[in-house]
C-alpha distance (Angstrom), angle and dihedral (degrees) to the residues before:
residue distance angle dihedral
M1 . . .
K2 3.81 . .
T3 3.77 109.5 .
N4 3.77 126.9 -157.3
F5 3.81 105.0 -153.6
S6 3.80 93.6 172.8
Q7 3.79 92.9 56.7
A8 3.82 91.6 42.1
N9 3.80 90.3 53.0
S10 3.79 89.9 51.9
W11 3.80 91.4 52.7
I12 3.81 90.9 46.5
A13 3.82 91.9 49.0
S14 3.79 90.8 50.8
A15 3.83 91.0 47.9
I16 3.81 89.4 50.7
Y17 3.82 90.1 55.0
D18 3.80 89.0 50.3
I19 3.81 93.0 49.2
K20 3.81 89.6 50.6
R21 3.82 87.6 52.1
V22 3.81 89.0 51.0
L23 3.79 89.8 55.6
N24 3.80 92.0 45.9
D25 3.80 91.3 48.4
L26 3.81 89.9 50.3
N27 3.79 88.7 56.8
L28 3.81 89.4 49.2
K29 3.83 91.0 46.0
D30 3.80 89.4 -125.3
F31 3.80 92.9 149.0
S32 3.80 97.5 170.5
R33 3.80 90.0 57.5
V34 3.81 89.7 48.3
A35 3.81 88.3 56.7
F36 3.80 94.8 47.6
T37 3.79 97.5 40.8
S38 3.80 95.0 46.6
Q39 3.81 88.7 51.1
F40 3.80 89.3 51.1
A41 3.84 92.5 48.5
V42 3.79 91.9 53.1
E43 3.81 91.7 51.1
K44 3.80 89.2 53.2
L45 3.81 93.9 48.4
N46 3.80 88.6 52.0
K47 3.79 90.8 49.5
A48 3.80 88.0 52.6
I49 3.81 87.8 56.5
F50 3.81 88.5 52.5
S51 3.80 89.6 55.0
L52 3.80 92.6 47.5
I53 3.79 94.0 51.1
G54 3.78 94.1 42.9
I55 3.80 102.1 -106.1
K56 3.78 115.2 147.7
I57 3.78 105.6 -124.5
E58 3.77 119.6 -123.2
K59 3.77 124.5 -176.3
T60 3.77 106.5 -80.3
H61 3.76 139.9 149.8
N62 3.81 91.3 -167.2
P63 3.79 104.3 60.8
S64 3.80 92.5 155.3
E65 3.82 89.5 69.7
I66 3.81 90.1 57.6
L67 3.81 91.7 45.6
K68 3.82 89.6 51.8
E69 3.80 90.9 53.7
V70 3.80 91.1 49.4
L71 3.81 92.0 51.0
I72 3.81 90.4 51.9
D73 3.83 91.5 52.9
E74 3.80 99.3 67.9
E75 3.81 92.0 -179.1
A76 3.81 91.1 58.1
L77 3.79 93.7 54.5
S78 3.76 125.1 38.5
I79 3.81 106.6 -167.6
D80 3.78 134.8 135.2
E81 3.80 123.6 -101.3
K82 3.82 94.5 -101.0
A83 3.82 91.9 54.3
R84 3.80 88.9 47.9
E85 3.83 90.0 53.2
W86 3.80 91.0 49.3
I87 3.79 92.2 51.0
E88 3.81 89.8 48.6
M89 3.81 89.3 52.5
I90 3.80 91.1 49.1
I91 3.81 88.6 50.4
R92 3.83 92.8 51.3
N93 3.80 93.0 49.7
S94 3.81 92.9 42.0
E95 3.79 90.6 55.2
F96 3.82 88.2 66.0
F97 3.82 89.1 62.9
E98 3.78 94.7 41.1
K99 3.81 91.5 52.8
Q100 3.80 87.9 59.3
G101 3.80 87.0 66.0
T102 3.77 113.7 173.5
K103 3.81 92.7 -23.1
T104 3.83 90.0 100.1
R105 3.82 90.6 56.1
Y106 3.78 106.8 31.8
G107 3.79 107.4 13.7
I108 3.79 124.8 -133.0
I109 3.77 136.2 -73.5
E110 3.79 114.6 -118.5
G111 3.77 111.6 -177.8
D112 3.78 106.4 -49.0
K113 3.81 94.8 -23.9
I114 3.78 132.3 84.1
R115 3.80 116.7 -136.8
F116 3.77 105.3 -152.7
P117 3.82 123.0 -145.3
E118 3.79 90.0 -105.2
E119 3.82 88.3 63.2
I120 3.80 95.6 42.6
Y121 3.80 95.8 46.9
S122 3.78 102.6 35.7
S123 3.80 102.4 132.1
F124 3.77 141.4 39.5
E125 3.81 89.4 -105.6
D126 3.81 89.4 58.6
I127 3.82 92.3 59.2
H128 3.81 101.1 32.0
D129 3.82 92.5 102.5
F130 3.80 89.6 50.7
L131 3.80 89.8 57.8
E132 3.81 93.8 44.5
N133 3.79 92.3 51.1
L134 3.81 93.4 43.2
K135 3.81 90.7 50.8
T136 3.82 91.7 49.4
I137 3.79 92.3 48.2
I138 3.80 92.3 49.8
N139 3.80 91.1 47.9
V140 3.80 94.9 49.7
Y141 3.80 92.3 38.9
T142 3.81 92.6 56.2
K143 3.82 90.9 49.0
L144 3.79 89.7 50.6
M145 3.80 91.8 49.6
K146 3.80 95.1 46.3
E147 3.77 98.0 45.5
T148 3.80 104.8 30.5
F149 3.78 106.6 36.6
R150 3.77 122.5 51.9
L151 3.74 102.7 -128.2
S152 3.77 126.5 -177.1
E153 3.81 121.0 -128.1
K154 3.81 89.8 -96.9
E155 3.81 93.4 48.2
F156 3.80 88.8 46.8
E157 3.82 93.0 59.7
S158 3.79 94.8 80.0
I159 3.81 90.3 51.4
E160 3.80 89.3 55.8
V161 3.81 89.9 50.4
L162 3.81 89.0 52.2
K163 3.81 90.1 52.3
E164 3.82 90.0 51.9
L165 3.80 90.6 49.8
E166 3.80 90.2 48.8
G167 3.80 87.2 56.8
E168 3.81 90.8 51.0
I169 3.81 90.9 50.9
S170 3.82 89.9 49.1
K171 3.80 89.4 61.1
W172 3.81 88.9 63.6
I173 3.78 96.8 49.4
């Protein structure tokens, strides 16, 4: 397993910016942006996992499918059972976001009308599951990072920021 910590840190940093935007958009009651940006943050956290486990990243909006394939190929990934369980949990929660598809960006077509994201995600109730899943992913992700990958103090800083952001999200749930 050839890790790429530099690339992983870049993905994590970008996800952190997105999570901060989620919190800002919650304050502004811009619920459609909360949906889109939380989906984007989860994709980036999953791409950070790719970098940490040595998977060359291709363009994808369904990273959980790739993670599933990696978990099946035990020779490709040498991790302990707890790390495997954490990745499986990240996959399950990520699938929620992936099933949203482009609905968070472009809306959906109903008959001859387009329902835009602002109509679909117009209340806190509409994005509650986004926050729950994002919080769970951050929680499990930070455990995976702390206990599976040997991070230096500097590399560990972004994980601590994620934990703080998880706490901020918890206040909304």
